[in-house]
N, C-alpha and C positions, 0 to 999 in steps of 0.2 A: 504494500500500500504506500502511495506517495505521501511524503510529509506535507502538511498544510503550511503554506506561507502566505501571509497577507502583505499588502502594501497600502499605505495611506497615500492615495494618489492626488495629493494637492499639498500646498502649504499656504499660510495666511496671506502671503503677498504675491500669489501667482500672477505673473505679468508677461507671459511669453506671447509670441506673435500668433500662434494657433490658440484658439480658445480651448479650454480644457477637454471638452467632449471630443473635439476633433483630434487632439493629441492622444487621448486615451484610445480612440479607434485606430489611429496610426500605429500606436505602440503595443497593441494587443498581442501580436505574434512575438514581439521581443520579450514582453513580460512572461508569456508562457515559456519561452526558451530559458528564461532565468530561473524557472521553477516556481513562479508565483501562481497560487491557486485561487486567491481571492483579492478583489480590489475594493477598497473602501473609498467611495466617491463622496465629495462634499455635498452639502444641502443643495438640492436641484430646484428648489422652488423659490418664488419671488420673495425677496427681502424688502425691508422698508426703504433701502437705498437703491432699489431697482438694479440696473446693470452694473452698479459699483459694489453691491452687497456681497460680502463674503458668504453670507447665507445663514448666519446665526441670529440675525434680527428678523426672524420669520414674519412675513406678512400674510401670504396666501399659499397654503399647502397644495391647493389644486392648480396653481399656475406654474407649470414647469417650463416657463419660457415660451408661452403661447399667447398671452393676452397683453394688451397695451395698458400696463399698470405701473405706477411709480416711475413714470417717464421712460419706460423701456418695454420692449417685448421680450427680448432675450434676457437671461440672467447673466451674471459675470462670466459664467462658464459655457454659455451657448443657449440654443433654443431646444424645445422639446424634441423635435425631429432628430437633431444632432445627439441629444442625450440617448434616445432610444437606439439610434444607429451605433453608438459607442457600446451600449449594453449588448446588442446583438453580436457585434464583432468580438467582444470579450468572451461571450458564450461560445462562439465558433471556435475559439482557441482554448476552450476548456476551463475558463476562468469564471468563478462566481462573482456576483456583484452585490456589495453591501451598501445600503443607502443610509446616509446620515439622517437622523430623525429627531426633530426639535419639538418636544411636547411641552416644555416648561413655560413658554411665554410667546406672546405675539407683539408685534411692533408696527407702527405706522397706521394707526386707526384712521378711518375715513370720515368719521363724524364725532362731534363733541356731545357728551351727555353730562347733565348735572347729576352728581352722585354724592351720597353721604359717606364720609370717611372719618377716620381718626389718624393722626400722625403717630408714628412709632419711633422709638429710639433705634437709630441705625446700628448701635452696638448691642442692643438687646431688643430683638423684634417683638418680644412678649410684653414690653413696657410701652403703654400709651403715653404720649407726651402732649396731647391736646384734648380738648373737649370735642364733642360731635361737631362736624363742620361740613359745609357743602362746597364742593369744588366743581369746576368744569374740566373734564378729562377726555382724551381721545380714546374712548372705550368701545366705539361702535364700528364694526367692520362689515361693510356691505359689498365690497369687491366690485365696484361699478364696471370696471373694464371686462370682467368675466361675465357679468350680467346673468348670473344664475346657472351658468353652464356647470355641469357635473354635480353641483350642490347649491341649494337655495338657502342654506343655513346662514343666518345673520348672527354674528357675535356681538354681544352687548355687555354692559357692566355686570350682568348676572353671571357671565361666564368667567369672571376674573375675581381674584381675592385681593389684589393690590395693584397700585400704579406708582410711578415715580415722578410724575409731573402734573402740576395744576396749571392749566392753560390760562385761566382767568387772572390768577395772581402771579403768574410767571415764576412759580416756585418749584424747585427740585427738592423732593423729600420722599420718604417712603410712607405711603398712605394705605392703611388697611381699609378695604371697601366693606361697607355694611350692606348686606343683602339678605335674602331669605335663608341663606345657609349659616347665618350668624355673623359675628364680628371676630376677626382674627384669622389665624393661619391654620392650614391643614397639618395633620400629623405626618411629618416627613422623616426620612432616615437621619438627616443631619441636625444635630442640636447646637451647631456653631451659632454664635450670635443669638443664643436663646432658642430660636427656631429659624431654620434656613430655608423655609418655604419660598420666601421672596428672594429672587436673584436680580431680575432686571425687567424693564419694559412693563407690559401688562401681564401679570402673573395669572396663569390659567387655573381656574377653580374646578378640580375634578369631583367635588361634591355635587356638581350639577350633572345630573344623569344625561341631559341632552348633549353636553360637551363630550362625555365618554362615548356616547353612541355615534356622534359625528366623527370622532377620531378613529373609531372602528370602521365606519363606512369609508373614510378616507384611506385607511390602510389597505382595505380590500381593493378599492379603486386603483390605488398606486401599484399594487402587485399585478392586477389584471392588465393595466396599461403598459407596464414596464418590465414585467417578468423578473422581479428581483429575487435574490437568493437569501438575503439577510438584511438586518438592520443594526446600525450603531445607534444606541439610545443616548442622547446627550443629557448631561447634568442630572443624573438620576437621583442624586442625594437631595435634590430640591423638589422631588415629585413623590407623591404617595406610592409606596411600593405595591400596594394592592391593585392600584390601577394598572401599573405596568404588567403585573402578572396576568391580570384580566385581559389586557390587550394582546399580550403574547399568546396566551392560550386560545383566545378567540381567533386570532390570525391563523394560527396553525390548523385549527379545526375548520374554519370557514374556507381557507385556501387549500386545504389538504396538502400542506407542505411543511416539512420540518426545517423552518428557517434557522439560519445561524444568527444568534442574537449576542451582541456584546455591548456592555454598558460602560459609560464613563462616570466613575465615582471617584473624582480626584481626591487622593488622600496620601500624604507623605509622612504621616506620623504613626498610624496605628493599623496594623494588619488585622487586628480584632474588629475594627469597623467594617472592613471588607468582608470578613468572615460573618459578621452579623448580617450584612446585606445578603450574603448567600443564603443564610438561614431564613430570613424573612421572605425571600423570593423563591425559596425551595430549589435553589440551584438552577433556575430556569434561564439564566443568562451568564455568559462569560463576563469577566471583568478585566479592564486594562490594569496591568500591574504597575501602578504609579510609584509604588514603594521601591520596586527594583530599579526603575528609572532614577529615583532619587539617590539610591545607593551608588548607581553608576556616576551620577553627578558629583557626589561627595568624593568618590574614589578618584575621579578625574582631576579634582581640585587638590586633593591631599597628596597625590603622588605616592612615593614609597612609604609614607607615613600611614597609609590606609591598610588595614589588615584584610587581605583578599579572602582569607578563610571565612570571613563574616559577611561576604557580599550578598549571599542569598538568605541570610537570616531575616526573619520577620517580613518576608515577601510572600506574595500570593503564589509565586512559582514554587516556593518551598513548601508552603502550608496547604495549598490546594491547586496543584499543577494542572489538573484536568480542566479547571475553569479559568486559568490565567491566560491572558493575551499579553505577551511581553513586547516591549518596545524600547528603543534607545532615546528617541525624541519624537515630538509631534508638533502640531501647529500652535499649541499653547505654550510649549517650552522653548520654541525657537527664539532667536535674538529679537528683541524689541516687543515681545509679548508679555502680558501681565504675569504669567507664571514662568517667565524666562529662567531656564535652568539647563542650558545647552551643554552637552557633554564635550569636554575638551577634545581636540582632534587626535592627540596622541593616544587617547583611551578608546576612541570610537571603534577601532578594529577589535579590541578586546571585548568591548560590550557586545558588539554584533556576534563575536564568537560565542559568547555566553547565551545569547537568545537563539541563535541559529543552529548550533551544533550540539545542544543538549536535549534530553528527552522532555523536560518540563516546559509546558506552555506552548501556545501557538504564537510564533513571532510575527510582528508587524513592522515592516521596513518603512522608513520615512522617505518621502518623495525627494527631498534635497540630497539625500545620501546616494541616490541614483543619478540625478540630473544636475545637482547643484542649483544655485539661485543667486540672483543679484537684485537687490531692492533698496529702497530708501524709506525711512520712517522718521518723522520729527527731525528732519535735516541730517540724519545719520545714515551713511552708506553702509550697507551690509552685503558681504559676499560669502556665500556658503559653498564649499567645495565638495563635489561628489567623492565618495570614499573609494579609493583605488582598489582596496582588498575586497569590496563588497561583491562584485560579480563572481569571484572565485569562491567566496564563502557561501553564496547562494547555490553555486554549482555543487559544492561538497554536500550541502544540506540535501539537495534534491537527489543526488546519486549515491552518496556514501555514508551519511550520518544516520545509521540504523543499528539496531541490535542493543543488547544490554549495555548499560552505562556503569563504569566503575570510576568512582571519584578519588582524586588525590588532592583534597583540600587540606593540606597538612603543612603549609608554610606561609608565613605572613605575607610574603612578597612573590611567591611562585606557586601557582596552583595548576592542576591539570585534570584531565579525565580521558578515558578511552571508551570507544563504542565497539562492540565485537562484530558488527556487521550481521547480515542475514543472507539466506540463500536466494531471496528474490532479487537482490541488487548486486550484480557482479562486482567483485573487488571492493565491496563495502566494508566498513570498519575504519576507524580513525583514531588517532591520538592527538590531543590538543594540549599545548603547554603555553602558559603566558606568565609574564612578570611585570610588576609595576615598579621594580627596583633594578637590581643588577641582572646581568646575563644569568639565565636559569638552566638547570638540568634536573631530570627526575627519572628514576627507574619506574616504569609503569607496566602493568599486565594488560595485554590486549587479547590474549587467548592462544592456546596451544595450536589451534588450527592455522595460525600464522607462522609457526615455527619454520625457520629458514627463509622467510620472506624478507624483502628489503623495503624499508619505508623512506620516503623523501618528504620534505617540507613543500607542500603544494603552493604556499605563498611565496616561496623563494627567498625567505629571510635567512635560512640556514642552508649550507651546501653539503652537510654531511649526509651519509646514507646510514640508516639505523637498521641493524640486523636483529631479528627476533630469535631469542634462544629457545632451547628445548622445553622450557617451562612457560613459554608464551610471553616473556618479558623483553622489553627493549629499554635502552637509556635514551631519552629524548631531550631536545635542547630548544631554547628560545633566546632571542636577543633581549637586551635590557629594555624595559618599557615597551614590550612587544608581544606578539602572539605568533606561534608557529603551528601549522596544522599538518600532521604527518599522515600520509596515505600510502597505500601499496604502490610500489614502483612497477609500472606496466611496461614490459620490454617490447 
């Protein structure tokens, strides 16, 4: 069976000459050749900034670049036809498509409503800091450009639990909406800031049954129109878990498809919080391992002072590997973003070795590590360089990284592991060694079935040939601050 490998096929500042849907279609065959089995595409629907929107300021879920709304027909990434063409081409190449799904909020309302609210403390959302008051807010969504196509549902203040702007008094604050569902926030997984139901824009209220039903109808429509294979659920710690479980179960039953579901629950402090989320959702969704990313970041900053033995501790990959989606960086952690924690370049090959060549987790490669990127934000020029080792690491994962894993996490600065290979993949079996300090060496067991075989470093960092002895052991090497991947030498 082929290893699963995902790619996040965008970054926050995508600005290439081809729109993203066109590029994805052109690159489908290349992605398949790399060993990619799933592509996570960014939000495909119209945002409040129209053709400039990254997609997370969701305006109209039913407008996939088809209607003249928010001063554009196409989204930043292309139009509906180009989107579907890209999906079809990816499918032709055996690649699944995962759609970014934004349920937490809506932005860019079409009409103002007078609504009753109370202001809350930004640092403790459970504390009201005003009496009842009436404000005017952009809480009505009629989607005039779509004119009822696909859905006639109108969103109004009864669909939201909070807003962040009062139009009449021109004030930015967090306002809890008073409606028939009560005053205050829903029960959500995150208790940061007291209750982290409210994140941004118009916060959707899932206590409204009509809202839940509309999002189910949309999900089925989206699948039937675009033939999607899975969904990435955004900002799940701000959304009642019971709704997402309800939506996932309904989608799988109604569409008769076992969708791949992965959730973004950003957490860099407590693996217990991620385990708690798995418990309350019954393990119905994969989770991005933000804790492993954070360990990579800390290791890349600390250099040889970081204890590599501990790099997997308190991560989802270690505690619940079957539900972990591992990654090195993403659009939130890239330079100039709010959660910026970009892994230093010297450590990136080591980090990719750890997510691509081990058993635990499903790895997700970041777009800029394949293609690079140049962009500007707030007057600062940024250039991200594609990772030279990545194509070879992907090739090794696809063809050779199989079989039982034996760990050698037994030195603060030099760790390794072996994979024994399997019969299904010719010449499979690898030995990996890496160091965040001096040049490293380690005797590791790869299996007696390799006795007499010669191994070479496929990354070309070391020139030695390693011979496997009668007990299935070899002594492997790596450069200082580097990684070597040893594979069977094929004559």
